[in-house]
All heavy atoms as TSV, in Angstrom:
chain	resi	resn	atom	element	x	y	z
A	1	MET	N	N	-13.887	-28.705	7.504
A	1	MET	CA	C	-13.220	-29.134	6.335
A	1	MET	C	C	-11.735	-28.596	6.530
A	1	MET	O	O	-11.439	-27.482	6.893
A	1	MET	CB	C	-13.716	-28.558	5.085
A	1	MET	CG	C	-12.833	-28.818	3.934
A	1	MET	SD	S	-13.566	-28.181	2.287
A	1	MET	CE	C	-14.416	-29.623	1.792
A	2	THR	N	N	-10.815	-29.386	6.321
A	2	THR	CA	C	-9.458	-29.033	6.513
A	2	THR	C	C	-8.723	-28.954	5.127
A	2	THR	O	O	-8.990	-29.737	4.243
A	2	THR	CB	C	-8.609	-30.054	7.271
A	2	THR	OG1	O	-9.112	-30.188	8.607
A	2	THR	CG2	C	-7.158	-29.726	7.369
A	3	TYR	N	N	-8.070	-27.812	4.881
A	3	TYR	CA	C	-7.525	-27.652	3.656
A	3	TYR	C	C	-5.986	-27.954	3.719
A	3	TYR	O	O	-5.392	-27.487	4.708
A	3	TYR	CB	C	-7.653	-26.222	3.166
A	3	TYR	CG	C	-8.937	-25.877	2.755
A	3	TYR	CD1	C	-9.925	-25.475	3.698
A	3	TYR	CD2	C	-9.411	-25.961	1.455
A	3	TYR	CE1	C	-11.238	-25.093	3.310
A	3	TYR	CE2	C	-10.620	-25.625	1.012
A	3	TYR	CZ	C	-11.682	-25.349	1.938
A	3	TYR	OH	O	-12.800	-25.021	1.541
A	4	LYS	N	N	-5.505	-28.775	2.872
A	4	LYS	CA	C	-4.072	-29.043	2.937
A	4	LYS	C	C	-3.349	-28.415	1.684
A	4	LYS	O	O	-3.732	-28.835	0.540
A	4	LYS	CB	C	-3.797	-30.629	2.946
A	4	LYS	CG	C	-4.287	-31.211	4.243
A	4	LYS	CD	C	-3.946	-32.685	4.288
A	4	LYS	CE	C	-4.349	-33.293	5.616
A	4	LYS	NZ	N	-4.040	-34.715	5.766
A	5	THR	N	N	-2.478	-27.603	1.895
A	5	THR	CA	C	-1.872	-26.984	0.764
A	5	THR	C	C	-0.327	-27.039	0.925
A	5	THR	O	O	0.181	-27.420	1.981
A	5	THR	CB	C	-2.322	-25.588	0.462
A	5	THR	OG1	O	-2.158	-24.831	1.705
A	5	THR	CG2	C	-3.721	-25.539	0.095
A	6	SER	N	N	0.363	-26.555	-0.118
A	6	SER	CA	C	1.833	-26.592	-0.008
A	6	SER	C	C	2.394	-25.561	0.952
A	6	SER	O	O	1.825	-24.727	1.447
A	6	SER	CB	C	2.378	-26.284	-1.421
A	6	SER	OG	O	2.109	-24.942	-1.794
A	7	LYS	N	N	3.660	-25.819	1.344
A	7	LYS	CA	C	4.337	-24.914	2.060
A	7	LYS	C	C	4.367	-23.477	1.521
A	7	LYS	O	O	4.328	-22.503	2.287
A	7	LYS	CB	C	5.809	-25.436	2.476
A	7	LYS	CG	C	6.583	-24.597	3.474
A	7	LYS	CD	C	7.925	-25.151	3.772
A	7	LYS	CE	C	8.631	-24.269	4.775
A	7	LYS	NZ	N	9.787	-24.872	5.318
A	8	GLU	N	N	4.590	-23.424	0.309
A	8	GLU	CA	C	4.726	-22.142	-0.421
A	8	GLU	C	C	3.370	-21.366	-0.169
A	8	GLU	O	O	3.410	-20.114	0.053
A	8	GLU	CB	C	4.928	-22.372	-1.870
A	8	GLU	CG	C	6.276	-22.830	-2.273
A	8	GLU	CD	C	6.559	-24.347	-2.020
A	8	GLU	OE1	O	5.490	-25.142	-1.924
A	8	GLU	OE2	O	7.659	-24.807	-2.016
A	9	ALA	N	N	2.157	-22.075	-0.244
A	9	ALA	CA	C	0.892	-21.316	-0.080
A	9	ALA	C	C	0.678	-21.071	1.340
A	9	ALA	O	O	-0.014	-19.984	1.648
A	9	ALA	CB	C	-0.233	-22.128	-0.724
A	10	GLN	N	N	0.988	-21.839	2.305
A	10	GLN	CA	C	0.671	-21.718	3.687
A	10	GLN	C	C	1.681	-20.927	4.485
A	10	GLN	O	O	1.304	-20.276	5.450
A	10	GLN	CB	C	0.393	-23.075	4.333
A	10	GLN	CG	C	-0.908	-23.698	4.058
A	10	GLN	CD	C	-1.124	-24.916	4.916
A	10	GLN	OE1	O	-0.212	-25.536	5.291
A	10	GLN	NE2	N	-2.482	-25.050	5.156
A	11	CYS	N	N	2.872	-20.905	4.117
A	11	CYS	CA	C	3.948	-20.495	5.066
A	11	CYS	C	C	4.781	-19.368	4.449
A	11	CYS	O	O	4.963	-18.293	4.998
A	11	CYS	CB	C	4.772	-21.597	5.452
A	11	CYS	SG	S	5.978	-21.170	6.769
A	12	LEU	N	N	5.458	-19.625	3.365
A	12	LEU	CA	C	6.376	-18.716	2.821
A	12	LEU	C	C	5.724	-17.299	2.487
A	12	LEU	O	O	4.690	-17.267	1.813
A	12	LEU	CB	C	7.095	-19.282	1.556
A	12	LEU	CG	C	7.860	-20.577	1.863
A	12	LEU	CD1	C	8.421	-21.140	0.475
A	12	LEU	CD2	C	8.924	-20.410	2.792
A	13	GLY	N	N	6.464	-16.332	2.884
A	13	GLY	CA	C	6.011	-15.017	2.570
A	13	GLY	C	C	4.991	-14.369	3.627
A	13	GLY	O	O	4.600	-13.290	3.492
A	14	LYS	N	N	4.573	-15.338	4.497
A	14	LYS	CA	C	3.581	-14.727	5.559
A	14	LYS	C	C	4.295	-14.454	6.976
A	14	LYS	O	O	5.313	-15.196	7.191
A	14	LYS	CB	C	2.543	-15.792	5.843
A	14	LYS	CG	C	1.616	-15.979	4.526
A	14	LYS	CD	C	0.443	-16.861	4.791
A	14	LYS	CE	C	-0.383	-16.865	3.548
A	14	LYS	NZ	N	-1.113	-18.186	3.455
A	15	HIS	N	N	3.922	-13.490	7.572
A	15	HIS	CA	C	4.363	-13.179	8.874
A	15	HIS	C	C	4.071	-14.237	9.848
A	15	HIS	O	O	3.054	-14.658	10.045
A	15	HIS	CB	C	3.845	-11.847	9.352
A	15	HIS	CG	C	4.477	-11.360	10.605
A	15	HIS	ND1	N	5.746	-10.835	10.602
A	15	HIS	CD2	C	4.119	-11.453	11.967
A	15	HIS	CE1	C	6.026	-10.515	11.881
A	15	HIS	NE2	N	5.088	-10.974	12.571
A	16	PRO	N	N	5.151	-14.754	10.613
A	16	PRO	CA	C	4.942	-15.649	11.712
A	16	PRO	C	C	4.568	-15.055	12.973
A	16	PRO	O	O	5.374	-14.374	13.611
A	16	PRO	CB	C	6.225	-16.445	11.772
A	16	PRO	CG	C	7.278	-15.466	11.343
A	16	PRO	CD	C	6.658	-14.632	10.387
A	17	PHE	N	N	3.429	-15.301	13.436
A	17	PHE	CA	C	2.934	-14.740	14.786
A	17	PHE	C	C	3.130	-15.883	15.832
A	17	PHE	O	O	2.796	-17.099	15.586
A	17	PHE	CB	C	1.481	-14.369	14.733
A	17	PHE	CG	C	1.191	-13.169	13.825
A	17	PHE	CD1	C	0.771	-13.411	12.509
A	17	PHE	CD2	C	1.397	-11.894	14.186
A	17	PHE	CE1	C	0.540	-12.325	11.698
A	17	PHE	CE2	C	1.118	-10.805	13.350
A	17	PHE	CZ	C	0.742	-11.032	12.130
A	18	PRO	N	N	3.716	-15.531	17.040
A	18	PRO	CA	C	3.822	-16.564	18.052
A	18	PRO	C	C	2.607	-17.007	18.652
A	18	PRO	O	O	2.552	-18.087	19.173
A	18	PRO	CB	C	4.762	-15.780	19.078
A	18	PRO	CG	C	4.440	-14.375	18.790
A	18	PRO	CD	C	4.172	-14.203	17.423
A	19	THR	N	N	1.534	-16.166	18.751
A	19	THR	CA	C	0.237	-16.667	19.393
A	19	THR	C	C	-0.956	-16.301	18.427
A	19	THR	O	O	-0.891	-15.420	17.605
A	19	THR	CB	C	0.021	-15.977	20.724
A	19	THR	OG1	O	-0.248	-14.644	20.480
A	19	THR	CG2	C	1.172	-16.155	21.643
A	20	HIS	N	N	-2.006	-17.063	18.673
A	20	HIS	CA	C	-3.225	-16.866	17.957
A	20	HIS	C	C	-3.724	-15.461	18.203
A	20	HIS	O	O	-4.184	-14.763	17.300
A	20	HIS	CB	C	-4.317	-17.871	18.375
A	20	HIS	CG	C	-5.527	-17.845	17.614
A	20	HIS	ND1	N	-6.543	-17.028	17.790
A	20	HIS	CD2	C	-5.928	-18.563	16.418
A	20	HIS	CE1	C	-7.586	-17.151	17.051
A	20	HIS	NE2	N	-7.186	-18.160	16.167
A	21	ASN	N	N	-3.786	-15.077	19.498
A	21	ASN	CA	C	-4.211	-13.642	19.858
A	21	ASN	C	C	-3.553	-12.571	19.119
A	21	ASN	O	O	-4.129	-11.497	18.702
A	21	ASN	CB	C	-4.194	-13.552	21.321
A	21	ASN	CG	C	-5.232	-14.399	21.977
A	21	ASN	OD1	O	-6.183	-14.783	21.492
A	21	ASN	ND2	N	-5.007	-14.496	23.419
A	22	ILE	N	N	-2.250	-12.586	19.024
A	22	ILE	CA	C	-1.432	-11.653	18.336
A	22	ILE	C	C	-1.814	-11.515	16.876
A	22	ILE	O	O	-2.038	-10.442	16.237
A	22	ILE	CB	C	0.021	-11.765	18.549
A	22	ILE	CG1	C	0.404	-11.682	19.957
A	22	ILE	CG2	C	0.857	-10.836	17.642
A	22	ILE	CD1	C	1.819	-11.891	20.383
A	23	ALA	N	N	-1.966	-12.723	16.289
A	23	ALA	CA	C	-2.425	-12.753	14.818
A	23	ALA	C	C	-3.802	-12.120	14.652
A	23	ALA	O	O	-4.053	-11.397	13.673
A	23	ALA	CB	C	-2.299	-14.244	14.301
A	24	GLN	N	N	-4.754	-12.564	15.538
A	24	GLN	CA	C	-6.123	-12.046	15.487
A	24	GLN	C	C	-6.176	-10.578	15.631
A	24	GLN	O	O	-6.915	-9.846	14.921
A	24	GLN	CB	C	-6.893	-12.732	16.654
A	24	GLN	CG	C	-8.357	-12.497	16.409
A	24	GLN	CD	C	-8.933	-13.238	15.278
A	24	GLN	OE1	O	-8.597	-14.392	15.002
A	24	GLN	NE2	N	-9.868	-12.568	14.632
A	25	ALA	N	N	-5.273	-9.956	16.487
A	25	ALA	CA	C	-5.286	-8.520	16.693
A	25	ALA	C	C	-4.736	-7.887	15.395
A	25	ALA	O	O	-5.228	-6.747	15.146
A	25	ALA	CB	C	-4.250	-8.210	17.822
A	26	SER	N	N	-3.822	-8.419	14.679
A	26	SER	CA	C	-3.344	-7.925	13.383
A	26	SER	C	C	-4.513	-7.821	12.400
A	26	SER	O	O	-4.510	-6.945	11.546
A	26	SER	CB	C	-2.220	-8.632	12.776
A	26	SER	OG	O	-2.577	-9.833	12.224
A	27	ILE	N	N	-5.448	-8.799	12.388
A	27	ILE	CA	C	-6.635	-8.790	11.520
A	27	ILE	C	C	-7.415	-7.591	11.826
A	27	ILE	O	O	-7.823	-6.846	10.977
A	27	ILE	CB	C	-7.389	-10.092	11.551
A	27	ILE	CG1	C	-6.584	-11.220	11.037
A	27	ILE	CG2	C	-8.698	-9.993	10.789
A	27	ILE	CD1	C	-7.221	-12.545	11.159
A	28	ARG	N	N	-7.797	-7.396	13.112
A	28	ARG	CA	C	-8.629	-6.305	13.586
A	28	ARG	C	C	-8.010	-4.991	13.210
A	28	ARG	O	O	-8.684	-4.058	12.816
A	28	ARG	CB	C	-8.900	-6.402	15.077
A	28	ARG	CG	C	-9.874	-7.471	15.417
A	28	ARG	CD	C	-10.314	-7.381	16.841
A	28	ARG	NE	N	-9.254	-7.571	17.818
A	28	ARG	CZ	C	-8.848	-8.751	18.330
A	28	ARG	NH1	N	-9.442	-9.862	17.902
A	28	ARG	NH2	N	-7.860	-8.904	19.205
A	29	LYS	N	N	-6.705	-4.904	13.361
A	29	LYS	CA	C	-5.997	-3.650	13.160
A	29	LYS	C	C	-6.048	-3.345	11.651
A	29	LYS	O	O	-6.168	-2.081	11.236
A	29	LYS	CB	C	-4.507	-3.814	13.559
A	29	LYS	CG	C	-3.755	-2.527	13.395
A	29	LYS	CD	C	-2.225	-2.833	13.837
A	29	LYS	CE	C	-1.379	-1.617	13.554
A	29	LYS	NZ	N	0.037	-1.875	13.897
A	30	ASN	N	N	-6.135	-4.297	10.729
A	30	ASN	CA	C	-6.074	-4.033	9.280
A	30	ASN	C	C	-7.462	-4.175	8.636
A	30	ASN	O	O	-7.477	-4.467	7.471
A	30	ASN	CB	C	-5.096	-5.061	8.682
A	30	ASN	CG	C	-3.687	-4.664	9.059
A	30	ASN	OD1	O	-3.297	-3.528	9.003
A	30	ASN	ND2	N	-2.861	-5.608	9.509
A	31	GLY	N	N	-8.478	-4.116	9.445
A	31	GLY	CA	C	-9.875	-4.081	8.850
A	31	GLY	C	C	-10.743	-5.321	9.014
A	31	GLY	O	O	-11.892	-5.318	8.594
A	32	GLY	N	N	-10.102	-6.522	9.484
A	32	GLY	CA	C	-11.088	-7.561	9.774
A	32	GLY	C	C	-11.204	-8.591	8.676
A	32	GLY	O	O	-10.301	-9.382	8.528
A	33	MET	N	N	-12.256	-8.420	8.049
A	33	MET	CA	C	-12.609	-9.567	6.928
A	33	MET	C	C	-11.803	-9.438	5.712
A	33	MET	O	O	-11.341	-8.333	5.360
A	33	MET	CB	C	-14.148	-9.413	6.579
A	33	MET	CG	C	-14.873	-9.846	7.748
A	33	MET	SD	S	-16.656	-9.741	7.447
A	33	MET	CE	C	-16.902	-10.234	5.733
A	34	PRO	N	N	-11.768	-10.427	4.862
A	34	PRO	CA	C	-12.082	-11.777	5.069
A	34	PRO	C	C	-10.777	-12.625	5.349
A	34	PRO	O	O	-10.491	-13.474	4.583
A	34	PRO	CB	C	-12.713	-12.164	3.769
A	34	PRO	CG	C	-11.823	-11.378	2.722
A	34	PRO	CD	C	-11.416	-10.053	3.502
A	35	PHE	N	N	-10.128	-12.324	6.397
A	35	PHE	CA	C	-9.055	-13.087	6.832
A	35	PHE	C	C	-9.237	-13.949	8.007
A	35	PHE	O	O	-10.227	-13.699	8.716
A	35	PHE	CB	C	-7.893	-12.076	7.174
A	35	PHE	CG	C	-7.425	-11.350	5.906
A	35	PHE	CD1	C	-7.804	-9.969	5.712
A	35	PHE	CD2	C	-6.638	-11.939	4.882
A	35	PHE	CE1	C	-7.424	-9.257	4.602
A	35	PHE	CE2	C	-6.276	-11.206	3.825
A	35	PHE	CZ	C	-6.663	-9.913	3.658
A	36	GLU	N	N	-8.486	-15.001	8.154
A	36	GLU	CA	C	-8.562	-15.827	9.393
A	36	GLU	C	C	-7.148	-16.246	9.856
A	36	GLU	O	O	-6.195	-16.226	9.031
A	36	GLU	CB	C	-9.418	-17.065	9.083
A	36	GLU	CG	C	-8.811	-17.927	8.106
A	36	GLU	CD	C	-9.740	-19.140	7.808
A	36	GLU	OE1	O	-10.713	-19.453	8.596
A	36	GLU	OE2	O	-9.427	-19.878	6.965
A	37	VAL	N	N	-7.094	-16.680	11.034
A	37	VAL	CA	C	-5.812	-17.110	11.592
A	37	VAL	C	C	-5.800	-18.595	11.489
A	37	VAL	O	O	-6.697	-19.212	11.831
A	37	VAL	CB	C	-5.657	-16.675	13.111
A	37	VAL	CG1	C	-4.391	-17.191	13.781
A	37	VAL	CG2	C	-5.730	-15.164	13.199
A	38	PHE	N	N	-4.536	-19.100	11.211
A	38	PHE	CA	C	-4.365	-20.625	11.270
A	38	PHE	C	C	-2.972	-20.938	11.756
A	38	PHE	O	O	-2.033	-20.132	11.596
A	38	PHE	CB	C	-4.659	-21.118	9.778
A	38	PHE	CG	C	-3.582	-20.773	8.808
A	38	PHE	CD1	C	-2.528	-21.621	8.591
A	38	PHE	CD2	C	-3.797	-19.630	8.130
A	38	PHE	CE1	C	-1.647	-21.198	7.529
A	38	PHE	CE2	C	-2.890	-19.184	7.174
A	38	PHE	CZ	C	-1.762	-19.998	6.871
A	39	ARG	N	N	-2.909	-22.090	12.327
A	39	ARG	CA	C	-1.509	-22.630	12.802
A	39	ARG	C	C	-0.935	-23.272	11.614
A	39	ARG	O	O	-1.522	-24.204	10.998
A	39	ARG	CB	C	-1.628	-23.576	13.910
A	39	ARG	CG	C	-0.219	-24.052	14.349
A	39	ARG	CD	C	-0.395	-25.024	15.541
A	39	ARG	NE	N	-0.633	-24.442	16.792
A	39	ARG	CZ	C	0.180	-23.807	17.632
A	39	ARG	NH1	N	1.538	-23.792	17.289
A	39	ARG	NH2	N	-0.117	-23.350	18.808
A	40	CYS	N	N	0.229	-22.882	11.192
A	40	CYS	CA	C	1.013	-23.480	10.110
A	40	CYS	C	C	1.511	-24.848	10.418
A	40	CYS	O	O	2.208	-24.970	11.376
A	40	CYS	CB	C	2.127	-22.545	9.721
A	40	CYS	SG	S	2.973	-23.139	8.307
A	41	PRO	N	N	1.114	-25.807	9.654
A	41	PRO	CA	C	1.666	-27.244	9.849
A	41	PRO	C	C	3.083	-27.417	9.522
A	41	PRO	O	O	3.773	-28.352	9.917
A	41	PRO	CB	C	0.662	-28.148	9.035
A	41	PRO	CG	C	0.234	-27.175	7.968
A	41	PRO	CD	C	0.180	-25.774	8.517
A	42	HIS	N	N	3.678	-26.374	8.858
A	42	HIS	CA	C	5.053	-26.396	8.325
A	42	HIS	C	C	5.893	-25.760	9.375
A	42	HIS	O	O	6.999	-26.463	9.548
A	42	HIS	CB	C	5.135	-25.756	6.957
A	42	HIS	CG	C	4.148	-26.362	5.983
A	42	HIS	ND1	N	4.331	-27.537	5.375
A	42	HIS	CD2	C	3.063	-25.815	5.481
A	42	HIS	CE1	C	3.345	-27.799	4.567
A	42	HIS	NE2	N	2.589	-26.762	4.643
A	43	CYS	N	N	5.674	-24.620	9.860
A	43	CYS	CA	C	6.542	-23.986	10.872
A	43	CYS	C	C	6.091	-23.961	12.333
A	43	CYS	O	O	6.734	-23.645	13.207
A	43	CYS	CB	C	6.847	-22.551	10.375
A	43	CYS	SG	S	5.526	-21.449	10.559
A	44	GLY	N	N	4.865	-24.247	12.444
A	44	GLY	CA	C	4.203	-24.197	13.848
A	44	GLY	C	C	3.846	-22.840	14.413
A	44	GLY	O	O	3.156	-22.769	15.474
A	45	PHE	N	N	4.106	-21.771	13.616
A	45	PHE	CA	C	3.592	-20.476	14.027
A	45	PHE	C	C	2.227	-20.268	13.575
A	45	PHE	O	O	1.747	-21.132	12.738
A	45	PHE	CB	C	4.536	-19.357	13.464
A	45	PHE	CG	C	5.888	-19.313	14.196
A	45	PHE	CD1	C	7.027	-19.813	13.676
A	45	PHE	CD2	C	5.930	-18.616	15.393
A	45	PHE	CE1	C	8.136	-19.645	14.339
A	45	PHE	CE2	C	7.243	-18.483	16.024
A	45	PHE	CZ	C	8.440	-19.057	15.450
A	46	PHE	N	N	1.629	-19.201	13.948
A	46	PHE	CA	C	0.304	-18.694	13.303
A	46	PHE	C	C	0.525	-17.780	12.270
A	46	PHE	O	O	1.363	-16.902	12.210
A	46	PHE	CB	C	-0.521	-18.104	14.545
A	46	PHE	CG	C	-0.881	-19.059	15.576
A	46	PHE	CD1	C	-0.153	-19.241	16.708
A	46	PHE	CD2	C	-2.038	-19.895	15.474
A	46	PHE	CE1	C	-0.357	-20.065	17.644
A	46	PHE	CE2	C	-2.431	-20.602	16.513
A	46	PHE	CZ	C	-1.474	-20.810	17.585
A	47	HIS	N	N	-0.352	-17.914	11.218
A	47	HIS	CA	C	-0.260	-17.018	9.974
A	47	HIS	C	C	-1.673	-16.486	9.878
A	47	HIS	O	O	-2.731	-17.004	10.324
A	47	HIS	CB	C	0.137	-17.769	8.751
A	47	HIS	CG	C	1.448	-18.309	8.836
A	47	HIS	ND1	N	2.686	-17.423	9.017
A	47	HIS	CD2	C	2.005	-19.504	8.632
A	47	HIS	CE1	C	3.698	-18.250	8.942
A	47	HIS	NE2	N	3.350	-19.499	8.738
A	48	VAL	N	N	-1.806	-15.336	9.103
A	48	VAL	CA	C	-3.083	-14.747	8.664
A	48	VAL	C	C	-3.159	-15.030	7.209
A	48	VAL	O	O	-2.299	-14.819	6.385
A	48	VAL	CB	C	-3.179	-13.273	8.939
A	48	VAL	CG1	C	-4.392	-12.639	8.400
A	48	VAL	CG2	C	-3.055	-13.047	10.397
A	49	GLY	N	N	-4.286	-15.639	6.881
A	49	GLY	CA	C	-4.634	-15.952	5.407
A	49	GLY	C	C	-5.995	-15.646	5.036
A	49	GLY	O	O	-6.768	-15.257	5.979
A	50	HIS	N	N	-6.282	-15.713	3.747
A	50	HIS	CA	C	-7.714	-15.471	3.293
A	50	HIS	C	C	-8.609	-16.659	3.877
A	50	HIS	O	O	-8.317	-17.776	3.979
A	50	HIS	CB	C	-7.784	-15.501	1.819
A	50	HIS	CG	C	-7.097	-14.375	1.160
A	50	HIS	ND1	N	-7.638	-13.074	1.154
A	50	HIS	CD2	C	-5.867	-14.227	0.621
A	50	HIS	CE1	C	-6.893	-12.279	0.648
A	50	HIS	NE2	N	-5.767	-12.891	0.131
A	51	ALA	N	N	-9.814	-16.153	4.377
A	51	ALA	CA	C	-10.762	-17.099	4.821
A	51	ALA	C	C	-11.241	-17.950	3.614
A	51	ALA	O	O	-11.366	-17.582	2.593
A	51	ALA	CB	C	-11.884	-16.261	5.525
A	52	THR	N	N	-11.619	-19.208	4.154
A	52	THR	CA	C	-12.253	-20.114	3.253
A	52	THR	C	C	-13.534	-19.655	2.815
A	52	THR	O	O	-14.221	-18.897	3.613
A	52	THR	CB	C	-12.304	-21.511	3.809
A	52	THR	OG1	O	-13.115	-21.443	5.028
A	52	THR	CG2	C	-10.921	-22.067	4.190
A	53	PRO	N	N	-14.087	-19.940	1.628
A	53	PRO	CA	C	-15.389	-19.469	1.295
A	53	PRO	C	C	-16.422	-19.700	2.282
A	53	PRO	O	O	-17.373	-18.839	2.442
A	53	PRO	CB	C	-15.684	-20.278	-0.162
A	53	PRO	CG	C	-14.352	-20.435	-0.678
A	53	PRO	CD	C	-13.495	-20.739	0.614
A	54	LYS	N	N	-16.489	-20.847	2.889
A	54	LYS	CA	C	-17.508	-21.254	3.848
A	54	LYS	C	C	-17.378	-20.220	5.072
A	54	LYS	O	O	-18.460	-19.728	5.436
A	54	LYS	CB	C	-17.316	-22.657	4.282
A	54	LYS	CG	C	-18.448	-23.143	5.320
A	54	LYS	CD	C	-18.117	-24.519	5.670
A	54	LYS	CE	C	-19.243	-25.073	6.695
A	54	LYS	NZ	N	-18.967	-26.449	7.071
A	55	LYS	N	N	-16.267	-19.933	5.483
A	55	LYS	CA	C	-16.093	-19.026	6.684
A	55	LYS	C	C	-16.513	-17.608	6.236
A	55	LYS	O	O	-16.958	-16.743	6.998
A	55	LYS	CB	C	-14.784	-18.993	7.259
A	55	LYS	CG	C	-14.561	-20.341	8.039
A	55	LYS	CD	C	-13.226	-20.466	8.703
A	55	LYS	CE	C	-13.125	-21.808	9.450
A	55	LYS	NZ	N	-11.844	-21.822	10.220
A	56	GLN	N	N	-16.258	-17.216	4.944
A	56	GLN	CA	C	-16.512	-15.867	4.402
A	56	GLN	C	C	-18.015	-15.650	4.546
A	56	GLN	O	O	-18.475	-14.611	4.920
A	56	GLN	CB	C	-16.000	-15.719	3.139
A	56	GLN	CG	C	-14.492	-15.507	2.999
A	56	GLN	CD	C	-13.933	-15.205	1.578
A	56	GLN	OE1	O	-14.862	-14.972	0.676
A	56	GLN	NE2	N	-12.758	-15.413	1.367
A	57	ASN	N	N	-18.732	-16.699	4.043
A	57	ASN	CA	C	-20.187	-16.696	3.977
A	57	ASN	C	C	-20.843	-16.570	5.407
A	57	ASN	O	O	-21.826	-15.893	5.691
A	57	ASN	CB	C	-20.779	-17.890	3.301
A	57	ASN	CG	C	-20.543	-17.734	1.791
A	57	ASN	OD1	O	-20.283	-16.651	1.222
A	57	ASN	ND2	N	-20.522	-18.937	1.156
A	58	LEU	N	N	-20.223	-17.401	6.290
A	58	LEU	CA	C	-20.661	-17.304	7.765
A	58	LEU	C	C	-20.479	-15.847	8.352
A	58	LEU	O	O	-21.393	-15.369	8.880
A	58	LEU	CB	C	-19.953	-18.401	8.590
A	58	LEU	CG	C	-20.199	-18.453	10.088
A	58	LEU	CD1	C	-21.714	-18.662	10.274
A	58	LEU	CD2	C	-19.304	-19.331	10.765
A	59	LYS	N	N	-19.420	-15.153	8.042
A	59	LYS	CA	C	-19.123	-13.968	8.569
A	59	LYS	C	C	-20.170	-12.930	7.948
A	59	LYS	O	O	-20.627	-12.008	8.618
A	59	LYS	CB	C	-17.660	-13.401	8.133
A	59	LYS	CG	C	-16.603	-14.059	9.060
A	59	LYS	CD	C	-16.592	-13.316	10.429
A	59	LYS	CE	C	-15.399	-13.699	11.084
A	59	LYS	NZ	N	-15.372	-13.254	12.447
A	60	ARG	N	N	-20.488	-13.088	6.588
A	60	ARG	CA	C	-21.496	-12.163	6.115
A	60	ARG	C	C	-22.884	-12.387	6.723
A	60	ARG	O	O	-23.511	-11.450	6.999
A	60	ARG	CB	C	-21.570	-12.514	4.523
A	60	ARG	CG	C	-20.433	-12.007	3.736
A	60	ARG	CD	C	-20.731	-12.105	2.258
A	60	ARG	NE	N	-19.459	-11.944	1.510
A	60	ARG	CZ	C	-18.855	-12.876	0.892
A	60	ARG	NH1	N	-19.344	-14.189	0.897
A	60	ARG	NH2	N	-17.645	-12.777	0.348
A	61	VAL	N	N	-23.218	-13.583	7.007
A	61	VAL	CA	C	-24.565	-13.743	7.643
A	61	VAL	C	C	-24.500	-13.240	8.987
A	61	VAL	O	O	-25.500	-12.522	9.478
A	61	VAL	CB	C	-24.843	-15.332	7.756
A	61	VAL	CG1	C	-26.064	-15.527	8.661
A	61	VAL	CG2	C	-25.068	-15.886	6.308
A	62	GLN	N	N	-23.452	-13.390	9.768
A	62	GLN	CA	C	-23.316	-12.847	11.164
A	62	GLN	C	C	-23.413	-11.240	11.124
A	62	GLN	O	O	-24.080	-10.588	11.936
A	62	GLN	CB	C	-22.071	-13.229	11.786
A	62	GLN	CG	C	-21.956	-14.652	12.159
A	62	GLN	CD	C	-20.675	-15.288	12.628
A	62	GLN	OE1	O	-19.616	-14.637	12.399
A	62	GLN	NE2	N	-20.690	-16.296	13.391
A	63	ASN	N	N	-22.677	-10.672	10.107
A	63	ASN	CA	C	-22.847	-9.242	10.034
A	63	ASN	C	C	-24.224	-8.748	9.640
A	63	ASN	O	O	-24.773	-7.701	10.198
A	63	ASN	CB	C	-21.776	-8.734	9.010
A	63	ASN	CG	C	-20.409	-8.785	9.481
A	63	ASN	OD1	O	-19.996	-8.829	10.594
A	63	ASN	ND2	N	-19.383	-8.877	8.490
A	64	LEU	N	N	-24.843	-9.442	8.759
A	64	LEU	CA	C	-26.290	-9.003	8.357
A	64	LEU	C	C	-27.145	-9.210	9.588
A	64	LEU	O	O	-28.004	-8.302	9.851
A	64	LEU	CB	C	-26.762	-9.977	7.303
A	64	LEU	CG	C	-26.270	-9.806	5.978
A	64	LEU	CD1	C	-26.649	-10.891	4.984
A	64	LEU	CD2	C	-26.671	-8.435	5.440
A	65	LEU	N	N	-27.110	-10.209	10.338
A	65	LEU	CA	C	-27.822	-10.296	11.622
A	65	LEU	C	C	-27.558	-9.335	12.617
A	65	LEU	O	O	-28.464	-8.728	13.280
A	65	LEU	CB	C	-27.601	-11.697	12.162
A	65	LEU	CG	C	-28.071	-12.972	11.411
A	65	LEU	CD1	C	-27.630	-14.260	12.016
A	65	LEU	CD2	C	-29.620	-12.823	11.267
A	66	GLN	N	N	-26.293	-8.926	12.834
A	66	GLN	CA	C	-25.937	-7.812	13.709
A	66	GLN	C	C	-26.458	-6.531	13.223
A	66	GLN	O	O	-27.007	-5.662	14.015
A	66	GLN	CB	C	-24.439	-7.691	13.790
A	66	GLN	CG	C	-23.856	-8.788	14.727
A	66	GLN	CD	C	-22.291	-8.630	14.836
A	66	GLN	OE1	O	-21.673	-7.825	14.125
A	66	GLN	NE2	N	-21.698	-9.537	15.596
A	67	ASN	N	N	-26.492	-6.282	11.941
A	67	ASN	CA	C	-26.995	-5.033	11.335
A	67	ASN	C	C	-28.433	-4.874	11.486
A	67	ASN	O	O	-29.087	-3.800	11.704
A	67	ASN	CB	C	-26.563	-4.846	9.964
A	67	ASN	CG	C	-25.053	-4.529	9.786
A	67	ASN	OD1	O	-24.469	-4.033	10.695
A	67	ASN	ND2	N	-24.510	-4.838	8.607
A	68	GLN	N	N	-29.235	-6.018	11.417
A	68	GLN	CA	C	-30.719	-6.023	11.577
A	68	GLN	C	C	-31.082	-5.789	13.065
A	68	GLN	O	O	-32.108	-5.153	13.232
A	68	GLN	CB	C	-31.219	-7.386	11.149
A	68	GLN	CG	C	-31.184	-7.733	9.647
A	68	GLN	CD	C	-31.672	-9.063	9.319
A	68	GLN	OE1	O	-31.950	-9.888	10.138
A	68	GLN	NE2	N	-31.809	-9.282	7.941
A	69	LYS	N	N	-30.088	-6.059	13.947
A	69	LYS	CA	C	-30.579	-5.853	15.384
A	69	LYS	C	C	-30.409	-4.330	15.704
A	69	LYS	O	O	-31.037	-3.891	16.675
A	69	LYS	CB	C	-29.636	-6.596	16.279
A	69	LYS	CG	C	-29.841	-8.115	16.204
A	69	LYS	CD	C	-28.898	-8.798	17.156
A	69	LYS	CE	C	-29.126	-10.293	17.147
A	69	LYS	NZ	N	-28.206	-11.071	17.911
A	70	LYS	N	N	-29.739	-3.593	14.960
A	70	LYS	CA	C	-29.475	-2.142	15.289
A	70	LYS	C	C	-30.713	-1.249	14.920
A	70	LYS	O	O	-31.598	-1.525	14.161
A	70	LYS	CB	C	-28.237	-1.688	14.544
A	70	LYS	CG	C	-26.911	-2.212	14.987
A	70	LYS	CD	C	-25.815	-1.840	14.221
A	70	LYS	CE	C	-24.457	-2.303	14.665
A	70	LYS	NZ	N	-23.350	-1.902	13.975
């Protein structure tokens, strides 16, 4: 599912990262969940934003499965 929102919601006030990897590293550095990286359709840079509910639930299931393996 693709979410289309305004420039104010997707771009303004968010740090513009030049690459996906750099944006992803900033998430890991700051604790990981529930954020995701996306390419901004307005400026072309990568931003970090809150994960969509579907992706948040997927991450929870993956974490539960990893914890059960331990």
